[in-house]
Each structure stands twice: as structure tokens, then as C-alpha cells.
C-alpha positions in Angstrom: -0.1 16.6 -4.2 1.9 15.3 -7.1 5.2 15.0 -5.2 6.6 12.4 -7.6 5.4 14.5 -10.5 7.3 17.6 -9.1 10.5 15.6 -9.3 9.6 14.3 -12.7 9.1 10.9 -11.2 5.5 10.7 -12.0 4.3 4.9 -11.9 2.9 2.0 -14.5 0.0 -0.1 -13.3 0.0 -3.8 -12.8 -2.5 -6.3 -11.6 -1.2 -7.7 -8.4 -3.3 -10.5 -7.0 -4.2 -10.0 -3.4 -4.5 -13.1 -1.3 -8.1 -13.4 -0.1 -9.5 -15.5 2.7 -11.2 -18.6 1.4 -13.5 -18.8 4.4 -14.7 -15.3 5.3 -15.1 -16.3 9.0 -11.6 -17.8 9.3 -9.5 -15.3 11.3 -6.2 -17.0 10.4 -7.0 -16.9 6.6 -8.1 -13.3 7.0 -4.8 -12.3 8.7 -2.8 -14.2 6.0 -4.7 -12.4 3.3 -3.9 -9.0 4.9 -0.3 -9.9 5.6 0.3 -11.0 2.0 -1.2 -7.8 0.5 0.6 -5.7 3.1 4.0 -7.3 2.3 3.5 -6.7 -1.4 2.6 -3.1 -0.8 5.6 -2.4 1.4 7.9 -4.1 -1.1 6.5 -1.9 -3.9 6.9 1.3 -2.0 10.4 0.3 -0.8 11.4 -0.4 -4.4 10.2 3.0 -5.5 12.1 4.6 -2.7 15.3 2.8 -3.7 14.9 3.9 -7.3 14.4 7.5 -6.1 17.4 7.3 -3.9 19.5 6.1 -6.8 18.8 9.3 -8.7 20.9 11.2 -6.2 18.4 14.1 -6.2 18.5 15.7 -2.7 14.7 16.4 -3.0 14.2 12.7 -3.3 15.0 12.1 0.3 11.8 13.9 1.4 9.8 11.5 -0.9 11.6 8.5 0.6 10.6 9.6 4.1 6.9 9.9 2.9 7.0 6.5 1.3 8.4 5.0 4.6 5.6 6.8 6.5 3.0 5.3 4.2 4.3 1.8 5.0 3.9 2.4 8.7 0.2 3.0 8.2 -0.2 -0.6 7.0 -0.6 -2.3 10.4 0.9 -5.8 10.7 -2.4 -7.2 12.0 -6.0 -6.3 11.8 -7.4 -5.8 15.3 -11.1 -5.4 14.6 -13.8 -4.0 12.3 -13.1 -0.4 13.5 -9.4 -0.8 12.7 -10.3 -2.1 9.3 -12.6 0.9 8.8 -9.8 3.3 9.6 -7.4 1.5 7.2 -10.0 1.5 4.5 -10.5 5.3 4.9 -6.8 5.9 4.7 -6.4 3.7 1.6 -9.3 5.4 -0.1 -8.5 9.0 0.8 -4.8 9.5 1.2 -3.5 11.7 -1.7 0.1 10.8 -1.2 -0.7 7.1 -1.5 -2.6 7.8 -4.7 0.4 9.8 -6.0 2.7 6.9 -5.3 0.6 4.8 -7.6 0.9 7.1 -10.6 3.3 6.0 -13.4 7.0 6.7 -12.7 10.0 6.8 -15.0 11.6 3.9 -13.2 9.1 1.4 -14.5 8.3 0.3 -11.0 4.7 -0.7 -10.8 3.0 0.5 -7.6 -0.5 -0.9 -7.1 -1.1 -1.1 -3.3 -4.5 0.3 -2.6 -6.6 -2.2 -4.6 -5.0 -5.4 -3.2 -5.1 -4.0 0.4 -8.7 -3.0 0.0 -9.5 -6.5 -1.4 -7.8 -8.1 1.6 -9.7 -5.9 4.0 -13.0 -6.7 2.3 -12.2 -10.4 2.4 -11.2 -10.2 6.1 -14.2 -8.2 7.5 -16.4 -11.2 8.5 -13.6 -12.7 10.5 -12.8 -9.6 12.5 -14.4 -8.8 15.8 -16.4 -5.6 15.9 
């Protein structure tokens, strides 16, 4: 949709390292990997929202609401394989999330999908179906 682009706020890439479970069947390690990646993603989206808010542009508030909604889609815990499938679909297909990862004029790097997808992948074997 290019919402950030519409405001002229179109983000730099970085290589965040997602934590991955060392034992693919260790449920605790799987949850820690997801939690680490999730915390990083939420922090990046919040930082972008704060930068948008500092512009004082009234249209930016709508973007901030969208960024906050995105973070709510990152569930705190992975329930099972079906839940992981739903999260993966969201991460791969959501256009707004993709927009948030495009370069922005604030120099805030937003790289959330890759680390979250890596954590999901690393966690699958430990999740109940």
C-alpha cells in the first residue's frame, strides 16, 4: 500500500540475528527463540512509530495505529503448528508489514519478517500439531 511512502517516509535494511532453538524439539528453546525475535520486531516497529510521531504530521497518527496493530499480530507464545502456520502466512503476505520494512528517512532499520520467520521455522518441531 505504500503508506509510509505516501508520507514521504519510505526504511534501511539490517541483518538482525534471530535467536534460534538449538534443539528443534526443545519447547522452551523454541519459545525463547520466538520471544527474542518478537521483542526485536516490536521494538523496531515502536521506534518507527515514535519517529513518525516526532514529525508532528497529523497523517502520521494513522500509521502509528497500523504499526501498533501489526505488533498485536505477533502472539507472545506459539500455541501449536496451526498457529505457527497462521503467523507464517501473515508474515509472508501482509503488505503493510512489507511497507514497514521499506527504507525510511529516519534511518530506522525495520527487519521483522525474516527473523520472525526464522524463529518460526526453528520452533516447528517443538510445537504440538
